[in-house]
Legacy VTK file of the C-alpha trace (Angstrom):
# vtk DataFile Version 3.0
C-alpha trace
ASCII
DATASET POLYDATA
POINTS 79 float
-41.093 64.530 43.685
-44.124 66.240 45.138
-44.668 69.884 44.293
-46.707 71.762 46.855
-47.162 74.974 44.895
-45.958 76.731 41.785
-45.321 80.413 41.221
-45.301 82.298 37.940
-42.184 84.421 38.081
-40.951 86.864 35.430
-37.151 86.934 35.083
-35.096 90.133 34.939
-33.584 89.469 31.508
-36.745 87.948 30.149
-38.134 87.911 26.654
-41.622 89.392 26.614
-44.258 86.677 26.713
-42.051 83.997 28.330
-42.389 83.171 32.035
-40.744 80.589 34.261
-42.859 78.674 36.741
-40.930 77.864 39.918
-41.528 75.391 42.722
-41.398 75.923 46.514
-37.583 75.926 46.430
-37.559 78.581 43.693
-36.275 76.082 41.114
-37.447 76.612 37.567
-39.819 73.760 36.691
-41.819 74.871 33.661
-41.937 77.581 31.031
-45.102 79.407 30.038
-44.929 80.862 26.528
-47.364 83.261 24.865
-48.187 81.420 21.640
-49.430 84.555 19.902
-45.957 86.061 20.252
-43.773 82.975 19.988
-45.921 80.248 18.400
-43.597 79.635 15.453
-40.599 79.136 17.728
-42.563 76.767 19.957
-43.479 74.663 16.912
-39.788 74.494 15.959
-38.836 73.432 19.498
-41.520 70.734 19.572
-40.433 69.469 16.132
-36.843 69.234 17.418
-37.972 67.280 20.480
-39.945 64.852 18.310
-36.947 64.351 16.024
-34.664 63.722 19.009
-37.116 61.224 20.520
-37.126 59.213 17.269
-33.358 59.151 16.856
-33.007 55.403 17.461
-36.022 54.365 15.382
-35.694 52.450 12.164
-35.915 54.564 9.022
-36.948 53.701 5.468
-35.765 55.078 2.135
-38.303 57.455 0.593
-38.372 55.344 -2.577
-39.530 52.332 -0.554
-42.265 54.346 1.155
-43.456 55.785 -2.172
-43.612 52.290 -3.714
-45.655 51.051 -0.751
-48.129 53.938 -1.079
-48.366 53.363 -4.822
-48.985 49.626 -4.347
-51.826 50.354 -1.925
-53.318 53.016 -4.180
-52.705 55.723 -1.600
-50.046 57.743 -3.375
-52.413 60.492 -4.535
-53.877 60.848 -1.027
-50.552 61.747 0.576
-48.467 63.306 -2.192
LINES 1 80
79 0 1 2 3 4 5 6 7 8 9 10 11 12 13 14 15 16 17 18 19 20 21 22 23 24 25 26 27 28 29 30 31 32 33 34 35 36 37 38 39 40 41 42 43 44 45 46 47 48 49 50 51 52 53 54 55 56 57 58 59 60 61 62 63 64 65 66 67 68 69 70 71 72 73 74 75 76 77 78
């Protein structure tokens, strides 16, 4: 999809500091968020996206990870 131009467009029922960026067909494509006002929420959203993207990855019991750090002498660096 080729986007010719984007427009920053405030919505009627908008939260202050959040703007939608629309394409030529007036479809919402991106969100611009004032980090000074909503930075904590943005961090939470990004954390959720990272968690969701790792859903299928293999996981390890914390005890196993701690033993590995201890065996390498790295436990004090990370805990």
